N, C-alpha and C positions, 0 to 999 in steps of 0.2 A: 497358360503357364504364368505363374507369378514369381518374380525374383525376390530374393531375400531383402533387398533394399526396398522393394515395393511393400512387402509385409511390414517392414519397420516404419515406412512412411504412413501406412494406414493406422498403425498403433499410435504413432506420434501425433497424428491428427486428433485422436481421441484423448491422448495423455501427453500434452505438450512438454511436460517437464521430464518425461521418461528417458532413461538411458536404456537402450535396446540392443540386444545382440540376437541376430537371427541366423541360423545355420540350416542349409538344405541337407536333410539327412540322407537322401537317396540320389541326389543329383537330377531328379526328375522334375523338380519345380512344384511338387505338390505335397511333400512330407517335410514339415519344418520342426525345428526346435527353437524356442525363443526364451530368452531371459529378459524380463522387463523389471526395471527398478523405478519406482515412482512414489512420490510423497502422497499421491492420491490413494494409495493402498493403506495409509495409516488408519488404524482403527477398524479396518474391514477384515472379515474372515477370508481365508484363502479362496473359498468358493466365490465370494463377492469380488475378490481381486481378479480371479480368472474370468468372471462374467464381464468385467470391464474390458478386458483384452478381447474376449470373444465378441463382444459388442462392436468393437472397432473393426473386426474382421468378418462381421456378419454376412455381408454380400459375397465376399470371396469364398466363404465356407458354404453358403447356401448354393452357390453356383458350382461348387466342387472344384473351383480353381485351387483352393487349398483343401486337400483331402484329410490331412492329419496334422495336428499341432501338439507337440510336447511343450508344456509351458511351465516356466519357473517364474514366480512373481515374488518380489522382495520390496520392502520399504528401504529407503536409504540407510536407516539404522541397521536393519537386518543385513544389508549388503556390506556395510562397514564391519559389522561383527564377523561375518563370514570371511571377509578379506583378511581380517586379523588372524584367523585360525589357519588359513591356507598358507 
């Protein structure tokens, strides 16, 4: 079982500037939802952004410690625009 903070730490190790929110969707410690905001996503497609995050979690996903991950990736500008709308 992986905790939400461990998931965030794994992502942070790959994307040090990232602001990360991780929620355990089922309480079982293997189905997560993560929002990751990072300047590293600038100029990258959504697929490439997700690949960066999945790369950070590669071992946990390969071992099935993390079974499922719903992912939202945003650049800081996208996050700022989204925050203004909300």
